[in-house]
N, C-alpha and C positions, 0 to 999 in steps of 0.2 A: 964332360958327359960321356958315359960309357956307351959301347956299341949297341947293347941291348936296349937301353933307354932311348937312344937316338932312333933305332928302328921302330920302337913302339910309338914314338911321337909321329913318325912318318905314317904309320898305320892309322893313327888317330886323324891326322890331317887328311888322309885319303878318305876316311869315313865321312868326315865333315863335308868334303867336296862332293861325294858321290852318293851318300845315303838318300838324299832327296830324290835323285833320279831313280834309284832302286825302288823306293817306296811307291813312286808314281807308276812304275812298270808293274809292280805287284798289285797295286790297287786296281789297275785296268784288267789284269789277267785273272785274278782270283781273290777271294776274301783273305785277309791277313790279320794277324795279331799285331798289336802295337809294337813298334820297334824298340827293343830294349838293349842297352849297352851292358857289357859284362862289367864286373866289379873292377877289373884291371883297367878297362877303358875309361870308366868313370874316374878312377884315380889319376890317370894320365891327363884327362881333360881338366880335372881340378888343379893339377900341377901347372898346366898351361895358363889357367886363369890366375893362379897365384903369381906366376911370373909376370903377368900383365898388370898386377896390382888390383885384381878384381876380387872382392869379398862378397860372398853370398850369405846374407843374414836371413833371407827369406827361407821358409821351409821348402825343400826340394821335393816335389811329388815323387813318390816311389812307384806309383801306378798312374797311368793316365788313360783317358777314354778314346776309343775310336770316334771319329766325328764325320758327319755328312756336312753339306752346306746348309745354311739356314736362310729361308726366304723371308725377306723383310720389305717394308714399304712405309711411306709417310702415313701418319695418322691424322685424320681430320679432327678439327676442333670446333666447338660451338663458339663462334665469334662473339655473339652478344654476351654469352656467359663470361668469356674471358675479359671483355671490357668491364663488366660489372665487378668481376673478381679483383681487377687491378685499380679501377677508378671509383668504384661504388655505384650503386644503382641509380642515383640521382645525378650523376655526372653528365655533362654535355661536352665531350671533347671535340676539338677541331680535327677534321679528317682530311688527309692528303692521300690521293691515289698514287700507288707505286706500281711498278711492273710486277705483276703477280702478287700484289699485296696491298695493305693499307697502313698508313702511319697516323697514329692518334696522339694528340698532345693535350694535356690538361694539368693545370696547377703544378708546373715544374716537373711534370712526369711525362715520359714518352713511352708509347706502346706500339710495337710493330707486329702485325699479324700477317703472315704470308699464306698464300692459298694452299701450300703444302703442309700447313699446320705448325710451322716453326714460329715461336713466340720470342720476342726480344723486348725487355723492359729496362728503362733507365730512370733513376731518380736524379734529376739534373740540378738539384740544389748544390750550391758551391760552398757549403760549410766545410770547415776543416777542424781536425781535432788531433791533439798530441797524445791522447790516451791510447792504451793498448788493449787488445782482446786476446784471449787464449784460443787454442784450437777447439776446446770443448764449448766455449762461448760461441764461436763461429758456427759450429755444428748446430747448436741449439737455435741460433738466430736463423739459420737456413731452414731448419725444420719448421719453425714457427711461421716463417714467411710462406713456405709452400702450403702449410696447413690453412693459412688465412687467404691464400690466393689460388683456390681451386682444389687443394688437397694434395697429400703426398701419394704418388703412385705406389700401389701395394708391392710392386716388383722392383722398387728402386733400392739401390745399395750404394754406399759411399765408395767412390773410386779413388779420389785423391783430395788432399787438403794442402794447398800451396800458399805460402806467405806472399803477399803482394806489398812490396815496399812503398809503392806510390800512394796507395790508399791506407797504409798502415793496418791492413786487414788480411783476410784469407779468401782465396778462391776455393769454394767447396764444390766438388763435382760429384754428381750422382750418375750412375749408369743403370740401364735396365738389366735385370737378371732373368734369363729364360732357361728353365729346366736345369738350374744350377750353373749355367754359363753366363758370363757377362756379354753384353752387346756393346762394344766400345763406342760406336757412333750413334747410339741411342742414349742421349745424355741430357743433363740439366746442369748448367753452370750458374753458381750464385756467388756474387762478390759481396762478402760481409765486411763491414768496417765498424769502428767505434761509434759511428753515427747511424748505423743501420745498414740495410741492404741497398747497395748502390746500383747493381745491375743483376739481371736475370735473363738467362738464355735457355730455351727449351726446344730440343729436337728429339721428340720421343717417338721412335719408330714402332710400327706394329709388326709383331712377329707372327707370320702365317704358319710356320712349322718347318720341319726338316725337309730337305729335298735331295734326292739321290741316295746312293749307298753310303754306309759308314766306311771310312777309309782310315788307314793307319796314319799316325802323326809322329813327328820327330820327337826325340827326347828333349826335355826342358834344358838339359845341359848343352845340347847342340844349339838351342835357341840362344842361350847365354853367350856361347862362343861366337855366334853370328853378330850379336850386339857388340861384342868386344872389338869387332872389325870397324865399327863406327866410332869408337872412342879414341881419343888422342893417346899416343904412346906415353907411358910413364905416369899417366894420371891415375891416382888411386880412386877406385870406384866401389861403392857399396850398393848391392842389389837388395831391395827391401820387399819386393813382391814378385812372385812368379806364378802365373795362373793361366789356365786354359779358358778360352772364350771365343768370341767372334768379332770380326772387324769388317767394316764396309765403307767404301767411299760413297759419296752421294751421287745419285743419277736422276736424270729427268725422265722418270718412269714411275709407274704405279707400284711395281714390284721388282725386286732384284735379289741376288744371292749374296749373303755375307759369308766371308771365308773364315774357317777355323784358324785361330792364331794362338801364340803364346804371348802373354803380356809380361814384359820385363821392365819393372819400375826401379829407378835409381833413387838413392837417398836425396839427391838434388831436386827430385820432383819430376825429372824427365821420364817419359814413358815410351818404350819401343814395342811395336807389335810385329811379331815375326810369323810369317805364314807357316802354319803347322804342317802343311803338305810339302812345300818346296824349300823352306828355309829362307825365303826372300824377305827383305824388309818391307813391310806394308806402310809403316809410318815410324 
């Protein structure tokens, strides 16, 4: 490696370590434009990723938006309607009281409704099948199930489809879209199998709107570099999705703030959420 390239790599490393602090200082002191890497810096980062065996098949955004925080909270559900949607109007399920929720059982089916609006459903029939379903069939099955069990949220979009070896099916995940951004922890998981839907989990958060000033966010390439630190050395990795959105842990509160993030999804199905302000790994 020649001296100029070594120096350039050191500069890039310095940027990766310090750009997050710089952005935070700027954001507190004055309005800023989004942080952009020069062409040569982008090329050096790409070289570093190549050396780590990381291939980006996803489209790399050339421009990205300033983002404030997003205020979110749990969304209340109509408990009686949910019971009718999953068991039918004439069903008389057994009810068990839980801490902050209720557990319903009826005809080999289990439905859990929590006070915060989280819904969990299991089809507990022990049938097995050696048949296969395709990803498209899994998506159609998930859509039909939602449509017949309360409807498909108008702001739902597919986040991931991951093969599940145990059930010989696919776990289809939908997330909520708000103003063009995904909300990672506002989601629906549906386990589809050759015998139908075996489980359904819904945590559909309510978005109250933006909070605070818009702030500059890191480059998606820097987010990818941050993910590379979590990967084992010499493992070849393919990145299939790179997108701006919001991520939030869950809190025992009516409202809280979701943080702007970069979603970095791997071909393996693993998803990393990188804080778009600080570069820290959220999940």
